[in-house]
Backbone as JSON Lines, residues from 0, in Angstrom:
{"i":0,"aa":"M","n":[-42.17,36.79,59.23],"ca":[-41.07,37.76,58.88],"c":[-41.08,37.81,57.33]}
{"i":1,"aa":"P","n":[-41.13,39.06,56.79],"ca":[-41.04,39.24,55.38],"c":[-39.66,38.83,54.85]}
{"i":2,"aa":"A","n":[-39.64,38.47,53.58],"ca":[-38.32,38.08,52.99],"c":[-38.14,38.77,51.65]}
{"i":3,"aa":"V","n":[-36.87,38.97,51.27],"ca":[-36.55,39.65,49.96],"c":[-35.31,38.92,49.45]}
{"i":4,"aa":"L","n":[-35.28,38.74,48.09],"ca":[-34.09,38.2,47.41],"c":[-33.46,39.43,46.69]}
{"i":5,"aa":"V","n":[-32.15,39.64,47.02],"ca":[-31.48,40.71,46.4],"c":[-30.35,40.2,45.53]}
{"i":6,"aa":"T","n":[-30.38,40.53,44.2],"ca":[-29.29,40.17,43.35],"c":[-28.3,41.33,43.24]}
{"i":7,"aa":"G","n":[-27.08,41.0,42.88],"ca":[-26.05,42.06,42.81],"c":[-25.69,42.57,44.24]}
{"i":8,"aa":"A","n":[-25.73,41.66,45.2],"ca":[-25.61,42.03,46.6],"c":[-24.15,42.23,47.06]}
{"i":9,"aa":"R","n":[-23.21,42.02,46.17],"ca":[-21.77,42.14,46.56],"c":[-21.35,43.58,46.87]}
{"i":10,"aa":"R","n":[-21.91,44.55,46.14],"ca":[-21.49,45.96,46.36],"c":[-22.55,46.88,45.91]}
{"i":11,"aa":"G","n":[-22.33,48.2,46.13],"ca":[-23.19,49.24,45.55],"c":[-24.59,49.24,46.08]}
{"i":12,"aa":"I","n":[-25.53,49.43,45.17],"ca":[-26.94,49.5,45.58],"c":[-27.48,48.19,46.15]}
{"i":13,"aa":"G","n":[-27.01,47.09,45.56],"ca":[-27.46,45.76,46.01],"c":[-27.04,45.53,47.48]}
{"i":14,"aa":"L","n":[-25.8,45.84,47.8],"ca":[-25.33,45.69,49.22],"c":[-26.08,46.61,50.15]}
{"i":15,"aa":"E","n":[-26.37,47.81,49.69],"ca":[-27.13,48.75,50.51],"c":[-28.58,48.3,50.76]}
{"i":16,"aa":"F","n":[-29.18,47.68,49.72],"ca":[-30.49,47.05,49.91],"c":[-30.4,45.96,50.99]}
{"i":17,"aa":"V","n":[-29.38,45.15,50.95],"ca":[-29.23,44.09,51.96],"c":[-29.17,44.72,53.34]}
{"i":18,"aa":"R","n":[-28.39,45.71,53.54],"ca":[-28.23,46.38,54.86],"c":[-29.52,47.02,55.31]}
{"i":19,"aa":"Q","n":[-30.22,47.67,54.45],"ca":[-31.45,48.36,54.81],"c":[-32.56,47.35,55.18]}
{"i":20,"aa":"Y","n":[-32.76,46.35,54.32],"ca":[-33.77,45.32,54.63],"c":[-33.47,44.6,55.96]}
{"i":21,"aa":"A","n":[-32.22,44.27,56.11],"ca":[-31.8,43.54,57.37],"c":[-32.08,44.45,58.61]}
{"i":22,"aa":"A","n":[-31.77,45.68,58.51],"ca":[-31.97,46.67,59.57],"c":[-33.47,46.78,59.92]}
{"i":23,"aa":"E","n":[-34.28,46.51,58.91],"ca":[-35.79,46.61,59.15],"c":[-36.34,45.26,59.66]}
{"i":24,"aa":"G","n":[-35.48,44.27,59.77],"ca":[-35.87,42.97,60.29],"c":[-36.34,41.95,59.26]}
{"i":25,"aa":"W","n":[-36.06,42.22,58.01],"ca":[-36.48,41.27,56.96],"c":[-35.41,40.13,56.89]}
{"i":26,"aa":"R","n":[-35.86,38.99,56.4],"ca":[-34.94,37.95,56.04],"c":[-34.5,38.29,54.58]}
{"i":27,"aa":"V","n":[-33.13,38.24,54.4],"ca":[-32.54,38.72,53.13],"c":[-31.77,37.55,52.51]}
{"i":28,"aa":"I","n":[-32.16,37.13,51.33],"ca":[-31.41,36.18,50.57],"c":[-30.56,36.92,49.62]}
{"i":29,"aa":"A","n":[-29.33,37.1,49.93],"ca":[-28.37,38.0,49.18],"c":[-27.61,37.18,48.17]}
{"i":30,"aa":"C","n":[-27.7,37.56,46.87],"ca":[-27.05,36.78,45.84],"c":[-26.09,37.62,45.03]}
{"i":31,"aa":"C","n":[-25.0,37.02,44.69],"ca":[-23.98,37.54,43.77],"c":[-23.17,36.45,43.2]}
{"i":32,"aa":"R","n":[-22.46,36.71,42.1],"ca":[-21.74,35.68,41.43],"c":[-20.65,35.07,42.3]}
{"i":33,"aa":"K","n":[-19.95,35.86,43.1],"ca":[-18.83,35.4,43.88],"c":[-18.96,35.84,45.37]}
{"i":34,"aa":"P","n":[-19.84,35.13,46.16],"ca":[-19.97,35.6,47.54],"c":[-18.73,35.36,48.35]}
{"i":35,"aa":"E","n":[-17.88,34.52,47.99],"ca":[-16.7,34.26,48.68],"c":[-15.66,35.46,48.64]}
{"i":36,"aa":"A","n":[-15.91,36.35,47.63],"ca":[-15.07,37.56,47.48],"c":[-15.82,38.8,47.98]}
{"i":37,"aa":"A","n":[-16.99,38.61,48.61],"ca":[-17.78,39.72,49.03],"c":[-17.6,39.95,50.56]}
{"i":38,"aa":"S","n":[-16.56,40.63,50.91],"ca":[-16.21,40.8,52.34],"c":[-17.29,41.68,53.05]}
{"i":39,"aa":"E","n":[-17.73,42.72,52.41],"ca":[-18.72,43.58,53.06],"c":[-20.05,42.83,53.24]}
{"i":40,"aa":"L","n":[-20.46,42.04,52.27],"ca":[-21.62,41.23,52.36],"c":[-21.47,40.22,53.53]}
{"i":41,"aa":"A","n":[-20.27,39.63,53.63],"ca":[-20.07,38.7,54.78],"c":[-20.17,39.41,56.09]}
{"i":42,"aa":"K","n":[-19.68,40.64,56.16],"ca":[-19.81,41.43,57.42],"c":[-21.27,41.71,57.73]}
{"i":43,"aa":"A","n":[-22.05,42.02,56.76],"ca":[-23.49,42.29,56.93],"c":[-24.22,40.99,57.37]}
{"i":44,"aa":"A","n":[-23.87,39.87,56.79],"ca":[-24.45,38.6,57.19],"c":[-24.13,38.28,58.66]}
{"i":45,"aa":"M","n":[-22.88,38.44,59.01],"ca":[-22.45,38.09,60.39],"c":[-23.12,39.01,61.42]}
{"i":46,"aa":"A","n":[-23.42,40.23,61.08],"ca":[-24.03,41.19,61.99],"c":[-25.55,41.03,62.07]}
{"i":47,"aa":"S","n":[-26.09,40.19,61.19],"ca":[-27.59,40.13,61.03],"c":[-28.27,39.13,61.89]}
{"i":48,"aa":"S","n":[-27.6,38.42,62.79],"ca":[-28.23,37.36,63.61],"c":[-28.97,36.34,62.75]}
{"i":49,"aa":"G","n":[-28.36,35.99,61.63],"ca":[-28.99,34.91,60.76],"c":[-30.01,35.44,59.72]}
{"i":50,"aa":"K","n":[-30.33,36.66,59.76],"ca":[-31.35,37.19,58.86],"c":[-30.84,37.27,57.4]}
{"i":51,"aa":"V","n":[-29.48,37.45,57.25],"ca":[-28.92,37.57,55.88],"c":[-28.15,36.35,55.55]}
{"i":52,"aa":"T","n":[-28.5,35.73,54.42],"ca":[-27.69,34.54,53.94],"c":[-27.18,34.96,52.55]}
{"i":53,"aa":"A","n":[-25.96,34.56,52.29],"ca":[-25.32,34.91,50.97],"c":[-25.3,33.63,50.12]}
{"i":54,"aa":"H","n":[-25.56,33.75,48.89],"ca":[-25.62,32.67,47.92],"c":[-25.02,32.99,46.6]}
{"i":55,"aa":"A","n":[-24.33,32.04,45.97],"ca":[-23.76,32.24,44.67],"c":[-24.88,32.18,43.63]}
{"i":56,"aa":"L","n":[-24.98,33.16,42.74],"ca":[-26.01,33.13,41.75],"c":[-25.63,34.02,40.58]}
{"i":57,"aa":"D","n":[-25.73,33.51,39.35],"ca":[-25.62,34.27,38.16],"c":[-26.98,34.26,37.5]}
{"i":58,"aa":"V","n":[-27.54,35.4,37.39],"ca":[-28.98,35.48,36.91],"c":[-29.22,34.96,35.52]}
{"i":59,"aa":"V","n":[-28.19,34.71,34.72],"ca":[-28.35,34.14,33.39],"c":[-28.25,32.62,33.42]}
{"i":60,"aa":"D","n":[-27.91,32.05,34.63],"ca":[-27.78,30.62,34.74],"c":[-29.14,30.04,35.28]}
{"i":61,"aa":"H","n":[-29.91,29.57,34.38],"ca":[-31.27,29.11,34.71],"c":[-31.24,27.9,35.7]}
{"i":62,"aa":"R","n":[-30.23,27.03,35.49],"ca":[-30.13,25.89,36.42],"c":[-29.78,26.36,37.84]}
{"i":63,"aa":"G","n":[-28.93,27.36,37.95],"ca":[-28.58,27.91,39.23],"c":[-29.75,28.59,39.95]}
{"i":64,"aa":"I","n":[-30.61,29.21,39.13],"ca":[-31.8,29.86,39.68],"c":[-32.74,28.77,40.23]}
{"i":65,"aa":"E","n":[-32.91,27.66,39.53],"ca":[-33.8,26.59,39.98],"c":[-33.22,25.96,41.22]}
{"i":66,"aa":"Q","n":[-31.92,25.77,41.28],"ca":[-31.35,25.16,42.47],"c":[-31.53,26.08,43.67]}
{"i":67,"aa":"L","n":[-31.34,27.4,43.48],"ca":[-31.58,28.26,44.66],"c":[-32.97,28.28,45.05]}
{"i":68,"aa":"A","n":[-33.93,28.22,44.11],"ca":[-35.39,28.24,44.44],"c":[-35.73,27.0,45.26]}
{"i":69,"aa":"H","n":[-35.05,25.92,45.07],"ca":[-35.38,24.69,45.82],"c":[-34.54,24.48,47.09]}
{"i":70,"aa":"R","n":[-33.62,25.35,47.34],"ca":[-32.75,25.22,48.53],"c":[-33.55,25.65,49.73]}
{"i":71,"aa":"R","n":[-33.46,24.87,50.76],"ca":[-34.15,25.14,52.04],"c":[-33.37,26.25,52.77]}
{"i":72,"aa":"Q","n":[-34.14,27.27,53.2],"ca":[-33.48,28.37,53.92],"c":[-33.58,28.11,55.44]}
{"i":73,"aa":"P","n":[-32.58,28.51,56.19],"ca":[-32.59,28.25,57.63],"c":[-33.69,29.0,58.32]}
{"i":74,"aa":"E","n":[-34.16,28.39,59.37],"ca":[-35.26,29.08,60.13],"c":[-34.58,30.18,61.0]}
{"i":75,"aa":"I","n":[-35.3,31.31,61.15],"ca":[-34.85,32.43,61.97],"c":[-35.82,32.53,63.13]}
{"i":76,"aa":"R","n":[-35.3,32.64,64.3],"ca":[-36.21,32.74,65.49],"c":[-35.96,34.05,66.17]}
């Protein structure tokens, strides 16, 4: 299964990328600074059968980027 990382996934174009990739069957690693405040992203994740996962990430935080890179992603079957 192909995978994509989307930054700015809380709203706008980023959120639409999440929806479109998930609809095409991609695994989507959706990132935004405050995923707990991203209600539409949460809805997309819940409707995706596990294909979409939401993660907190600020792209100027190099330590956060490293931590996300080493985080194990759940298996999708």
